[in-house]
C-alpha positions, 0 to 999 in steps of 0.5 A, a space after each residue: 197636304 196629307 192623305 187621310 182615310 174616312 172610315 165606314 162612310 155612307 150607307 155602304 160603310 166603306 173607307 174613302 181616301 182623301 186629301 185636303 188643300 188650303 184653309 178649312 175656313 175657305 169655301 169647300 170645293 169637292 173634286 170628283 174624278 171620272 171612271 177608273 181614275 184616282 184622286 191623283 188625276 186631279 193634278 196638284 197644280 190645279 188644286 193649288 190654282 184653286 187654293 190660290 183663289 181662296 178655296 178649300 179643295 178636297 179630292 178623293 178616291 171613289 169606291 173601287 179606286 186607289 186607296 178607297 174600298 175595293 168591291 172585291 166580293 162583287 160579281 164579275 162584271 159582264 160588260 157585253 151583257 150590260 152593253 146589250 141592256 142587261 146590267 144585272 152584273 153591276 154591283 152599284 150605280 151612280 146613286 150609290 157613288 153619290 151616297 158615298 160622296 155625301 157620306 164623305 161630306 158627313 165624315 168631314 163635317 161639311 154641310 154644303 159644298 161646291 161640287 166639281 165633277 169630271 166625266 163620270 165624276 160630272 155624272 156623279 155630281 149631277 146625281 148628288 145635286 138631284 138627290 141631295 139638293 140641300 148639300 150642293 151650293 154650286 155645281 161645275 160639270 166638266 167634260 160630262 153629259 146628261 145620259 141622253 143617248 143622243 148626245 155626248 158620243 165618243 169617237 169610235 175606237 178612241 181607246 186602246 182595246 184589250 185588258 189592262 196589262 199586269 206588269 207596271 211598265 206595260 201598264 204605263 205604256 198602255 195608259 199613256 196611249 189612252 191618255 194621248 188618244 183622249 187628250 187635247 189636240 190644241 195643247 202639247 202632250 206631256 208624255 213624261 207627266 202622263 207616264 209619271 201619273 200612270 206609274 203612281 196610279 199603278 203603285 196605289 192600286 189598279 185592277 181591271 174588274 174595278 175599272 169595269 165596275 165603274 163602267 157598269 155603274 154608269 150603264 146601270 143608272 138612269 139612262 137620261 137625266 135631262 128631265 130631272 136636270 131641268 128641275 135643278 135650282 143650283 148655280 151651275 157651270 158647264 166646262 167642255 172641250 170642243 175637241 173632246 173625243 171621249 164625250 162629244 161637246 154635245 154632251 156639255 151643251 145638253 147639260 147646260 141647256 137642261 139646267 136652268 141658268 147654267 153657264 156654258 164655257 167651251 174651249 177650242 183644242 181641249 179634249 178629255 183632259 186637263 192641260 196645264 195651260 188651262 189650269 188658270 182658266 178653269 180655276 178662274 171660272 170655278 172660283 168665280 162661280 163659288 165666290 159669286 154664290 158665297 157673296 150672294 148669300 146662297 143658302 141651302 134650300 
């Protein structure tokens, strides 16, 4: 596993950093991480669990994250205005990020893929399935929602307020607080692992404006995908924690209810995180869907 970069990808012609795990002959699974997160937030041990179940795994940095292209020439994001309904300061939306992702598939020579998206990554994965249905063999939406404002609400004040600290030690402490706040009350919190991942993310590159641009990308997109999700004809798995403080489980339930024949699996004690204790369970569910689709001879529509 070595980090590589796909150059001039998709309509935006951006660079995307990525890593591949496993046998390229195995079914490809593309992991899409959430807002303000990097590909390293998909733990290597989770990627290994998928590989051990006969899957090829690809994780990547979305635009404005990690080692992929930063939109540094973009207008300053106005979060207050966006929250009030004026998203004119948004530099891009979920459809743009979906196009980036499909562009990465093109660069890798992958026609059909099994998508796994977490949080905002789940929203991007849903958007890809809606806008590029021929490219999607299966969809796994984790800890995500439909965009319906009636579901998937965060708990008030769940994240630490204020701007991201500039120095490394303060950033790590701030990030550990946030990770703990959205974590899984039914599983041990590994502070050392959270600090290590925060430090590595800091070293790969983080900035406040990019984090806000990710947030605005969601607000600038179609408010509610429910009606269009009902038109999907792709094998779908929805995984969600019953104790998710960031996106309430109602978001996962709504996603599964909207997509025809989707299977919903919920986990008591799971918050908005990936506890190591559930790596095997998650991998079993994802691999089960992928191999079922592959065995069934699913073809691109």
